[in-house]
C-alpha positions as CSV (number, residue, x, y, z in Angstrom):
1,X,-55.9,-43.1,60.7
2,X,-54.3,-39.8,61.9
3,X,-50.9,-41.0,60.8
4,X,-52.1,-41.7,57.2
5,X,-54.0,-38.5,57.1
6,X,-51.0,-36.4,58.0
7,X,-48.8,-38.5,55.7
8,X,-51.1,-37.8,52.8
9,X,-51.4,-34.1,53.6
10,X,-47.6,-33.4,53.8
11,X,-47.1,-35.5,50.6
12,X,-49.7,-33.3,48.8
13,X,-48.1,-30.1,50.1
14,X,-44.7,-31.2,48.8
15,X,-46.3,-32.2,45.5
16,X,-47.7,-28.7,45.1
17,X,-44.3,-27.3,45.7
18,X,-42.6,-29.6,43.2
19,X,-45.2,-28.7,40.5
20,X,-44.8,-25.0,41.2
21,X,-41.0,-25.2,40.8
22,X,-41.4,-27.5,37.7
23,X,-43.7,-24.9,36.0
24,X,-41.2,-22.0,36.4
25,X,-40.5,-20.9,32.9
26,X,-36.9,-20.9,31.6
27,X,-35.8,-22.9,34.7
28,X,-32.0,-23.3,34.4
29,X,-32.0,-26.9,35.5
30,X,-32.9,-29.8,33.1
31,X,-36.0,-31.8,33.8
32,X,-34.2,-35.0,35.0
33,X,-32.1,-33.0,37.6
34,X,-35.3,-31.3,38.8
35,X,-36.8,-34.7,39.4
36,X,-33.7,-35.9,41.3
37,X,-33.7,-32.8,43.5
38,X,-37.4,-33.2,44.2
39,X,-36.7,-36.8,45.2
40,X,-33.9,-35.8,47.5
41,X,-36.0,-33.0,49.1
42,X,-38.9,-35.4,49.6
43,X,-36.6,-38.1,51.1
44,X,-35.1,-35.6,53.6
45,X,-38.5,-34.3,54.7
46,X,-40.1,-37.7,54.9
47,X,-37.3,-39.2,57.1
48,X,-37.2,-36.2,59.5
49,X,-40.9,-35.3,59.5
50,X,-42.1,-38.9,59.3
51,X,-40.3,-39.7,62.6
52,X,-42.1,-36.9,64.4
53,X,-45.4,-38.0,62.9
54,X,-45.0,-41.6,63.8
55,X,-43.9,-40.8,67.4
56,X,-47.0,-38.7,67.9
57,X,-49.4,-41.3,66.6
58,X,-47.5,-44.5,67.8
59,X,-49.3,-46.6,70.4
60,X,-46.2,-46.6,72.6
61,X,-44.2,-43.4,71.7
62,X,-41.7,-43.9,74.6
63,X,-40.5,-47.2,73.0
64,X,-39.7,-45.6,69.7
65,X,-36.3,-46.5,68.4
66,X,-34.4,-47.7,65.4
67,X,-36.4,-50.9,65.5
68,X,-39.5,-48.9,64.5
69,X,-37.7,-47.4,61.5
70,X,-39.4,-49.7,59.0
71,X,-42.8,-48.5,60.3
72,X,-42.5,-44.8,59.4
73,X,-40.3,-45.7,56.4
74,X,-43.2,-47.6,55.1
75,X,-45.4,-44.6,55.6
76,X,-42.9,-42.4,53.8
77,X,-43.0,-44.8,50.9
78,X,-46.8,-44.6,50.8
79,X,-46.5,-40.8,50.7
80,X,-44.0,-41.0,47.9
81,X,-46.5,-43.1,45.9
82,X,-49.1,-40.4,46.5
83,X,-46.6,-37.8,45.0
84,X,-45.7,-40.0,42.0
85,X,-49.3,-40.9,41.1
86,X,-50.8,-37.5,41.5
87,X,-47.8,-35.8,39.8
88,X,-48.2,-38.2,36.9
89,X,-51.9,-37.5,36.7
90,X,-51.2,-33.7,36.8
91,X,-48.7,-34.0,33.9
92,X,-51.1,-36.1,31.9
93,X,-53.9,-33.7,32.5
94,X,-51.7,-30.8,31.5
95,X,-50.7,-32.6,28.3
96,X,-54.4,-33.2,27.5
97,X,-55.1,-29.6,28.2
98,X,-52.4,-28.4,25.9
99,X,-53.7,-30.6,23.1
100,X,-57.3,-29.3,23.5
101,X,-60.7,-30.9,24.0
102,X,-61.5,-33.2,21.0
103,X,-65.1,-32.0,21.2
104,X,-64.1,-28.4,20.6
105,X,-61.4,-29.1,18.0
106,X,-63.9,-29.2,15.1
107,X,-64.3,-25.4,15.3
108,X,-60.6,-24.6,15.1
109,X,-58.6,-23.7,12.0
110,X,-56.0,-25.9,10.3
111,X,-53.2,-24.6,12.5
112,X,-55.1,-25.5,15.7
113,X,-56.1,-28.9,14.4
114,X,-52.5,-29.7,13.5
115,X,-51.3,-28.6,16.9
116,X,-54.0,-30.5,18.9
117,X,-53.5,-33.7,16.9
118,X,-49.9,-33.9,17.8
119,X,-48.6,-33.3,14.3
120,X,-45.9,-30.9,15.3
121,X,-43.0,-33.2,14.5
122,X,-40.4,-30.8,15.8
123,X,-41.8,-31.1,19.4
124,X,-41.1,-34.8,19.2
125,X,-37.4,-33.9,19.4
126,X,-37.6,-32.1,22.7
127,X,-38.0,-33.5,26.2
128,X,-41.5,-34.8,26.9
129,X,-42.3,-32.3,29.6
130,X,-41.6,-29.4,27.1
131,X,-44.1,-30.6,24.5
132,X,-46.6,-27.8,25.1
133,X,-47.4,-24.5,23.4
134,X,-44.7,-23.6,20.9
135,X,-43.6,-19.9,21.0
136,X,-40.7,-19.6,18.6
137,X,-37.7,-21.2,17.0
138,X,-34.4,-19.3,16.7
139,X,-31.1,-20.2,15.0
140,X,-27.9,-19.9,17.0
141,X,-24.7,-20.9,15.3
142,X,-25.1,-24.6,14.2
143,X,-28.1,-25.1,16.6
144,X,-31.7,-24.1,16.8
145,X,-33.3,-23.1,20.1
146,X,-36.9,-24.2,20.5
147,X,-38.9,-22.1,22.9
148,X,-42.1,-23.4,24.5
149,X,-44.2,-22.4,27.5
150,X,-41.9,-24.7,29.6
151,X,-38.6,-23.2,28.6
152,X,-35.9,-23.6,25.9
153,X,-34.3,-26.7,24.3
154,X,-31.4,-26.7,21.9
155,X,-31.0,-29.0,19.0
156,X,-28.1,-29.4,16.5
157,X,-29.9,-28.7,13.2
158,X,-30.6,-26.0,10.7
159,X,-33.5,-23.6,11.0
160,X,-34.8,-24.5,7.6
161,X,-35.0,-28.2,8.6
162,X,-36.7,-27.3,11.8
163,X,-39.4,-25.3,9.9
164,X,-40.0,-28.4,7.7
165,X,-41.1,-30.2,10.9
166,X,-43.7,-27.5,11.7
167,X,-47.3,-27.4,10.4
168,X,-47.9,-25.1,7.4
169,X,-49.4,-21.8,8.4
170,X,-48.6,-22.2,12.1
171,X,-46.0,-19.5,12.1
172,X,-44.0,-17.1,10.0
173,X,-40.3,-16.6,9.4
174,X,-39.8,-13.0,10.5
175,X,-36.0,-13.1,10.2
176,X,-33.5,-15.5,8.7
177,X,-32.7,-16.6,12.3
178,X,-36.2,-16.4,13.8
179,X,-39.5,-18.2,13.3
180,X,-42.5,-17.3,15.5
181,X,-45.9,-18.8,16.1
182,X,-48.7,-16.6,14.8
183,X,-50.8,-17.0,17.9
184,X,-47.9,-15.8,20.0
185,X,-47.5,-12.4,18.3
186,X,-48.6,-9.7,20.7
187,X,-47.6,-6.5,18.9
188,X,-45.0,-4.9,16.6
189,X,-42.9,-1.9,17.3
190,X,-40.1,0.1,15.9
191,X,-37.0,1.0,17.8
192,X,-34.1,2.9,16.3
193,X,-35.7,2.4,12.9
194,X,-35.8,-1.3,13.3
195,X,-39.0,-3.4,13.3
196,X,-39.5,-5.8,16.2
197,X,-42.2,-8.2,17.0
198,X,-43.1,-8.6,20.7
199,X,-44.3,-12.0,21.7
200,X,-46.7,-13.0,24.5
201,X,-43.9,-14.3,26.7
202,X,-42.4,-10.7,26.7
203,X,-39.5,-11.4,24.4
204,X,-38.8,-9.3,21.3
205,X,-37.5,-10.6,18.0
206,X,-36.1,-8.6,15.1
207,X,-38.0,-8.5,11.8
208,X,-36.2,-8.3,8.4
209,X,-37.6,-6.8,5.3
210,X,-38.7,-10.1,4.0
211,X,-40.1,-10.9,7.4
212,X,-42.1,-7.7,7.4
213,X,-43.6,-8.6,4.0
214,X,-44.5,-12.0,5.3
215,X,-46.1,-10.6,8.4
216,X,-48.2,-8.1,6.3
217,X,-49.3,-11.0,4.1
218,X,-50.5,-12.8,7.2
219,X,-52.2,-9.6,8.5
220,X,-49.9,-9.3,11.5
221,X,-49.0,-5.7,10.7
């Protein structure tokens, strides 16, 4: 019993660490590589720490050897299942949280309803773990960069085509190269005579003359 308790505890601790790392915004590594590194770290800790745990709880610690390797390897596998199952549950719960509670959705506006019902077609083009709150979309050469609360993803397409895949009224084109979500606008400011919009993630985006008019029409200025 002590062995299984310890195995579950250290698996849960590692799980918390992996989730914390995975939630770091603008993490430079892609999601698949983060999962691989998490598996490698878990395997290294499980093999080394699992041996110590098994020796302490084994009925005959003195006889521990390679013949007992399957015993604590089995315990490590159970711990890995704990990580996978709980991690999957956490991601599903986070996904439901980002989509909102259906019971409270009735009181939201059309933008909120479109977002909670999964009608943001553009997000279907990004990795699944990035399909959360959309912040902005920016053009860069022949690509668009999609910014969400989980980081940035680049797609080869035009900004005008990306905007077509966004719900009407969800955001505003503040510049020919930048579209921002209305609910992510924190403030506007002028620097060196140029108008900028500051977003809730701390980034600032330039605003053109047409973009300024569009923002005034939406009551953002």
